[in-house]
C-alpha positions as CSV (number, residue, x, y, z in Angstrom):
1,M,0.0,0.0,0.0
2,D,2.9,2.4,0.8
3,E,4.5,1.7,-2.5
4,D,1.2,2.3,-4.3
5,R,0.7,5.5,-2.4
6,K,4.2,6.7,-3.3
7,A,3.7,5.8,-7.0
8,I,0.3,7.6,-7.1
9,S,1.8,10.7,-5.4
10,Q,4.7,10.9,-7.8
11,R,2.6,10.4,-10.9
12,V,0.1,13.1,-9.9
13,E,2.9,15.5,-8.9
14,A,4.5,14.9,-12.3
15,Q,1.2,15.7,-14.1
16,V,-0.1,18.5,-12.0
17,G,3.1,20.0,-10.6
18,V,2.1,19.7,-7.0
19,R,2.2,16.9,-4.5
20,P,-1.3,15.7,-3.6
21,P,-2.2,16.2,0.1
22,E,-1.9,13.2,2.4
23,A,-5.6,13.3,3.2
24,L,-6.4,13.0,-0.5
25,L,-4.0,10.1,-0.8
26,D,-5.9,8.5,2.1
27,V,-9.1,8.7,-0.1
28,W,-7.4,7.4,-3.2
29,T,-5.7,4.4,-1.5
30,G,-8.7,3.3,0.5
31,V,-7.3,4.3,3.9
32,R,-10.3,6.5,4.2
33,P,-13.0,5.2,1.8
34,V,-15.7,7.6,0.8
35,D,-19.4,6.7,0.4
36,D,-20.1,7.8,-3.2
37,D,-23.9,7.8,-2.9
38,G,-24.1,11.6,-2.6
39,D,-23.7,14.3,-5.2
40,V,-20.1,15.1,-4.3
41,Y,-17.6,13.6,-6.7
42,V,-13.9,13.3,-5.8
43,Y,-11.7,13.0,-8.8
44,G,-9.4,10.0,-9.0
45,P,-5.6,10.2,-9.6
46,D,-6.1,9.4,-13.3
47,E,-8.4,12.4,-13.9
48,I,-7.3,15.1,-11.6
49,A,-4.7,16.5,-14.0
50,E,-7.2,16.8,-16.8
51,R,-9.7,18.6,-14.6
52,N,-7.2,21.1,-13.3
53,L,-6.0,21.8,-16.8
54,A,-9.5,22.1,-18.2
55,Y,-10.4,24.8,-15.6
56,E,-7.0,26.4,-15.9
57,V,-6.4,26.2,-12.2
58,P,-2.6,26.6,-12.3
59,E,-3.1,29.9,-14.1
60,Y,-6.1,31.4,-12.3
61,A,-5.8,29.8,-8.9
62,P,-2.1,29.0,-8.2
63,G,-1.6,27.3,-4.9
64,L,-4.9,25.5,-5.2
65,L,-5.8,22.0,-6.4
66,L,-9.2,21.1,-7.8
67,I,-10.0,17.7,-6.3
68,G,-13.7,17.2,-7.1
69,N,-17.1,18.9,-7.5
70,D,-20.3,19.1,-5.6
71,G,-22.6,18.1,-8.4
72,G,-24.1,21.6,-8.6
73,G,-21.5,23.8,-10.3
74,D,-19.0,24.3,-7.4
75,G,-15.5,22.8,-7.4
76,L,-13.8,21.3,-4.3
77,F,-10.5,23.1,-4.0
78,V,-7.7,22.6,-1.5
79,A,-4.4,24.3,-0.7
80,T,-1.4,22.4,-2.0
81,N,0.9,23.1,1.0
82,D,-1.2,21.4,3.8
83,P,-1.3,17.6,4.4
84,D,-5.0,17.9,5.6
85,P,-6.2,21.0,3.9
86,E,-9.5,22.8,4.3
87,V,-11.9,22.2,1.4
88,V,-13.1,25.4,-0.3
89,L,-16.2,25.4,-2.6
90,I,-15.6,27.8,-5.6
91,D,-18.0,28.2,-8.5
92,L,-16.3,26.5,-11.5
93,G,-17.3,29.4,-13.7
94,A,-15.5,31.8,-11.4
95,V,-12.1,30.2,-10.7
96,G,-9.7,32.9,-9.8
97,T,-12.3,35.6,-9.1
98,S,-13.9,34.2,-5.9
99,D,-12.6,33.2,-2.5
100,G,-15.3,30.6,-2.2
101,T,-16.9,29.0,0.8
102,R,-14.9,27.0,3.4
103,A,-16.5,23.6,4.0
104,G,-14.1,22.0,6.5
105,R,-11.0,19.8,6.7
106,L,-10.7,17.2,3.9
107,S,-10.2,14.3,6.3
108,V,-13.3,15.2,8.3
109,L,-15.4,15.7,5.2
110,A,-14.2,12.4,3.7
111,A,-14.9,10.5,6.9
112,E,-18.6,11.6,6.9
113,G,-19.0,11.0,3.1
114,F,-19.1,14.7,2.3
115,R,-22.7,14.7,3.5
116,S,-22.4,18.2,5.0
117,I,-21.5,19.5,1.6
118,D,-24.5,17.8,0.1
119,S,-26.7,19.3,2.8
120,T,-25.3,22.8,2.3
121,E,-25.7,22.6,-1.4
122,D,-29.3,21.4,-1.2
123,A,-30.2,24.2,1.2
124,R,-28.4,26.8,-1.0
125,L,-30.2,25.7,-4.1
126,E,-33.6,25.6,-2.4
127,A,-33.1,29.1,-1.2
128,A,-32.1,30.4,-4.6
129,A,-35.6,31.2,-5.7
130,G,-34.5,34.0,-8.1
131,P,-33.7,33.6,-11.8
132,I,-30.3,32.1,-12.7
133,D,-28.0,31.7,-15.7
134,V,-26.6,28.3,-16.8
135,L,-23.1,28.2,-18.1
136,V,-21.0,25.6,-19.9
137,T,-17.6,25.9,-18.2
138,H,-15.4,24.1,-20.8
139,R,-15.6,22.6,-24.2
140,P,-17.7,19.4,-24.0
141,G,-17.7,16.5,-26.3
142,V,-20.3,15.9,-28.9
143,K,-22.1,13.3,-26.7
144,A,-22.3,15.8,-23.8
145,V,-23.6,18.5,-26.1
146,M,-26.4,16.2,-27.5
147,E,-27.4,15.4,-23.9
148,M,-27.4,19.1,-22.9
149,R,-29.5,20.0,-25.9
150,K,-32.0,17.3,-24.9
151,L,-32.2,17.8,-21.1
152,L,-31.9,21.6,-21.1
153,H,-34.1,22.0,-24.2
154,L,-31.4,24.0,-26.0
155,S,-31.7,25.3,-29.6
156,L,-28.0,26.0,-29.7
157,P,-26.2,24.2,-32.5
158,I,-23.7,21.6,-31.6
159,S,-21.0,23.6,-33.4
160,A,-21.5,26.6,-31.1
161,L,-20.0,24.6,-28.2
162,T,-17.6,22.4,-30.0
163,A,-15.9,24.9,-32.4
164,A,-12.2,25.5,-31.9
165,D,-12.9,29.2,-31.3
166,A,-15.7,28.8,-28.8
167,Q,-15.2,30.9,-25.7
168,F,-15.9,29.5,-22.2
169,P,-17.5,29.8,-19.8
170,M,-20.5,30.3,-22.2
171,V,-24.0,31.2,-21.1
172,V,-26.5,28.7,-22.6
173,L,-29.6,29.6,-20.6
174,T,-30.4,32.9,-19.1
175,D,-33.1,34.2,-16.8
176,V,-34.5,30.7,-15.9
177,Y,-35.3,29.0,-12.6
178,Y,-33.3,26.3,-11.0
179,A,-36.5,24.4,-10.0
180,K,-37.1,23.7,-13.7
181,Y,-33.6,22.7,-14.7
182,G,-31.9,21.6,-11.4
183,E,-32.4,17.9,-12.0
184,A,-31.1,18.1,-15.5
185,I,-28.1,20.1,-14.4
186,S,-27.2,17.6,-11.7
187,Q,-27.5,14.7,-14.1
188,L,-25.3,16.4,-16.6
189,N,-22.7,17.4,-14.0
190,M,-22.6,13.8,-12.6
191,R,-21.6,12.7,-16.1
192,Y,-19.6,15.6,-17.5
193,Q,-18.9,18.2,-14.8
194,C,-19.3,21.0,-17.3
195,L,-22.1,23.2,-16.0
196,A,-22.2,26.0,-13.6
197,V,-25.1,28.3,-12.4
198,R,-25.0,31.9,-11.2
199,P,-27.7,34.4,-10.2
200,H,-29.2,36.2,-13.2
201,V,-28.5,39.9,-13.2
202,A,-30.9,41.9,-15.3
203,A,-29.3,44.2,-17.8
């Protein structure tokens, strides 16, 4: 187990440029297994580099590591210089522009299956009765776009999201209500982690 742990740590450090925290290695190696029945998703060692590069974390949030998402548009970020860092929830559409919300120590959250984050997110979304905008945070694949078009009832052409010059984050729905689209957003984020929501601000 120690050799596996060391190999995983070295591989991730080579890919991301930072050593993963000990508490995250505990999750990855099964020292502290996480119940994955909730909405919170912790990235594995084979996908963490891709996610951090997709959201340009090294550029916009140096010193932080994106380790997962809450299923509702917020990323789980941790400081890279702490063996048991505090998890901070930051909107994936606002990386580098928000300090986020502190959720607790990674070891404590992992031990309780991240249920407190699930509860906080549910309460936050229920309270968000006002209109929202829905954003695509990074270029999705064709399959993801087709599912988005179906579940979110988009008339947007596939090429608008997959073109090489497409700019992200991109607003795909504006001035709508979470109650109508929340289930679809959660389903899409469980599969593709590519949507974020923000309060709609009238022009």
